[in-house]
C-alpha positions in Angstrom: 12.9 -168.4 -2.0 11.2 -171.4 -0.2 7.6 -172.1 -1.2 5.2 -174.4 0.6 2.0 -175.6 -1.1 -1.0 -176.7 1.0 -3.0 -179.1 -1.2 -6.0 -181.4 -0.8 -8.8 -182.4 -3.1 -11.1 -182.7 0.0 -13.0 -179.7 1.1 -12.9 -179.0 4.8 -9.5 -180.7 5.3 -8.1 -177.5 7.0 -6.0 -176.1 4.2 -6.6 -172.4 4.9 -6.3 -172.8 8.6 -3.0 -174.6 8.1 -1.7 -172.0 5.6 -2.6 -169.0 7.8 -1.1 -170.5 10.9 2.1 -171.6 9.2 2.6 -168.3 7.5 1.9 -166.4 10.7 4.5 -168.5 12.5 7.0 -167.6 9.8 6.1 -163.9 10.3 6.6 -164.2 14.1 10.0 -165.7 13.4 11.0 -162.6 11.5 10.6 -164.0 8.0 8.9 -161.9 5.3 6.1 -164.3 4.6 3.2 -164.1 2.2 0.2 -166.4 1.8 -0.8 -166.7 -1.9 -4.6 -167.5 -2.0 -5.5 -169.4 -5.2 -9.0 -170.3 -4.0 -11.8 -168.5 -5.8 -13.6 -168.3 -2.5 -10.6 -166.3 -1.2 -11.0 -167.5 2.4 -7.4 -166.7 3.3 -7.9 -163.2 1.9 -11.0 -162.8 4.1 -9.1 -163.8 7.1 -6.4 -161.2 6.3 -9.2 -158.6 6.0 -10.4 -159.5 9.5 -6.8 -159.5 10.7 -6.2 -155.9 9.6 -2.6 -154.6 9.6 -1.0 -157.6 11.2 1.3 -159.9 9.2 1.4 -162.1 7.2 0.3 -160.4 4.0 -2.2 -162.4 1.9 -2.4 -161.9 -1.9 -4.8 -163.5 -4.3 -3.7 -165.2 -7.6 -5.5 -167.3 -10.2 -3.6 -170.6 -10.8 -2.6 -169.5 -14.3 -0.8 -166.5 -12.8 0.8 -168.3 -9.9 4.3 -168.4 -11.4 4.3 -164.7 -12.2 2.9 -163.9 -8.7 5.8 -165.8 -7.1 8.3 -164.1 -9.3 7.0 -160.7 -8.3 7.0 -161.5 -4.6 10.6 -162.8 -4.9 11.7 -159.5 -6.4 10.0 -157.8 -3.4 12.2 -159.6 -1.0 9.7 -162.1 0.3 11.5 -164.9 2.2 8.7 -167.5 2.4 5.5 -168.2 0.4 2.7 -170.4 1.5 0.2 -171.3 -1.2 -3.4 -172.0 -0.2 -5.3 -174.0 -2.8 -9.0 -174.8 -3.4 -10.5 -178.3 -3.2 -11.7 -180.2 -6.3 -9.4 -178.1 -8.5 -6.8 -180.1 -10.4 -5.2 -177.2 -12.3 -4.7 -175.1 -9.1 -3.2 -178.1 -7.2 -0.8 -179.0 -10.0 0.4 -175.4 -10.5 1.0 -175.1 -6.7 2.8 -178.5 -6.6 5.1 -177.5 -9.5 6.1 -174.3 -7.7 6.6 -175.8 -4.3 9.7 -176.8 -2.4 7.5 -178.6 0.2 4.0 -179.9 -0.3 1.8 -180.4 2.8 -1.4 -182.4 2.5 -3.8 -181.9 5.4 -6.1 -184.9 6.0 -8.5 -185.9 8.7 -8.1 -189.5 9.7 -11.5 -190.5 8.3 -12.7 -192.5 5.3 -13.7 -189.7 2.9 -10.6 -187.7 3.6 -8.3 -190.7 3.1 -10.1 -191.5 -0.2 -9.3 -188.0 -1.4 -5.6 -188.7 -0.9 -5.7 -191.0 -3.9 -6.3 -188.2 -6.3 -3.6 -186.0 -4.6 -1.1 -188.9 -4.8 -1.8 -189.3 -8.5 -1.2 -185.6 -9.2 2.1 -185.7 -7.2 3.2 -188.6 -9.4 2.2 -186.7 -12.5 4.3 -183.6 -11.6 7.2 -185.7 -10.2 7.0 -184.4 -6.7 6.6 -185.9 -3.2 4.2 -184.8 -0.5 3.8 -185.0 3.3 0.5 -185.8 4.8 -0.3 -183.8 7.9 -3.0 -185.5 10.0 -5.4 -182.8 11.1 -8.4 -182.8 13.5 -7.1 -186.0 15.2 -9.5 -186.9 18.1 -8.0 -187.5 21.5 -7.0 -191.1 22.3 -7.6 -192.1 18.6 -4.3 -194.1 18.4 -5.6 -196.9 16.2 -7.5 -194.5 13.9 -4.4 -192.4 13.5 -2.2 -195.4 12.8 -4.6 -196.8 10.2 -4.8 -193.4 8.5 -1.1 -193.0 8.3 -0.7 -196.6 6.9 -3.2 -195.8 4.2 -1.2 -192.7 3.2 2.0 -194.6 3.1 0.4 -197.2 0.9 -0.3 -194.4 -1.6 3.4 -193.5 -1.6 2.9 -190.4 0.6 5.3 -189.4 3.4 4.0 -188.6 6.9 4.6 -185.2 8.5 5.8 -186.0 12.1 3.7 -183.1 13.4 -0.1 -183.6 13.7 -2.9 -181.2 14.6 -5.5 -182.4 17.1 -9.1 -181.5 17.2 -8.6 -178.2 18.8 -11.2 -175.5 19.5 -8.5 -172.9 19.5 -8.0 -173.3 15.7 -11.6 -172.6 15.0 -12.1 -169.8 17.5 -9.0 -167.9 16.4 -9.5 -168.1 12.6 -12.9 -166.4 12.9 -11.4 -163.3 14.4 -8.5 -163.0 12.0 -6.1 -164.5 14.6 -4.1 -167.6 15.1 -4.1 -170.0 18.0 -1.0 -168.6 19.6 -2.5 -165.2 19.8 -5.9 -166.1 21.3 -4.6 -169.0 23.5 -0.8 -168.8 23.6 -0.5 -171.7 26.1 -2.8 -174.1 24.2 -1.9 -177.4 22.6 -2.9 -175.9 19.2 -0.2 -173.2 19.7 2.4 -175.9 20.5 1.5 -177.9 17.5 1.9 -174.9 15.1 5.2 -174.1 16.7 6.4 -177.6 16.1 5.2 -177.5 12.5 7.0 -174.3 11.9 10.3 -175.6 13.2 9.9 -178.8 11.1 8.9 -176.9 8.0 11.8 -174.4 8.3 14.2 -177.3 8.5 12.7 -179.0 5.4 13.1 -175.9 3.2 16.5 -174.9 4.6 15.5 -172.0 6.7 16.5 -171.2 10.3 13.4 -171.2 12.5 14.4 -167.8 14.0 13.3 -166.4 17.3 9.7 -165.6 17.9 8.8 -161.9 18.0 6.3 -160.4 20.4 4.1 -159.2 17.5 3.8 -160.0 13.8 3.2 -156.5 12.5 
């Protein structure tokens, strides 16, 4: 069962937004998808409460129980797991990395975020895994900023996800209402970026992207 971990030591990097959008894209594609929220603040779980009966399901799990949680979900026929992790929590990040088939590291192309990549790169080396940096919140026409940020990530031995998320109001507006960008603004750039990320992610973990359903219930 493919498992994607969203990790970053930097708070505000966009982990929960990324996890919820990616998992919802999987649900719309007809995959039985679950977000495992390991953050004590349970932000993804709160988003699911606002969302109501719509998929994907979100379950909470302390890092020490992550392996058991994944095992249980696998027995329930879950086809894709997306793990949301807290910032500044080495144990949670390491457990998620160990369990993951694909590790995504959201990072804004700014100094503090790039500095936080160093700790994430060290943890990846420790657990013997590789990770892809997804540049998030990229301002329009910030070509040099983006290139410099990607070069910094490469210097740390991190791969670059070919999909990036721009600084899109649709991400912020949708999350607060328990939605994703494609539901609130289906023709937005944000929706296009999530669709591209889903297709890339599915390929990375050996899944077919599937055809998008009209509703993720």
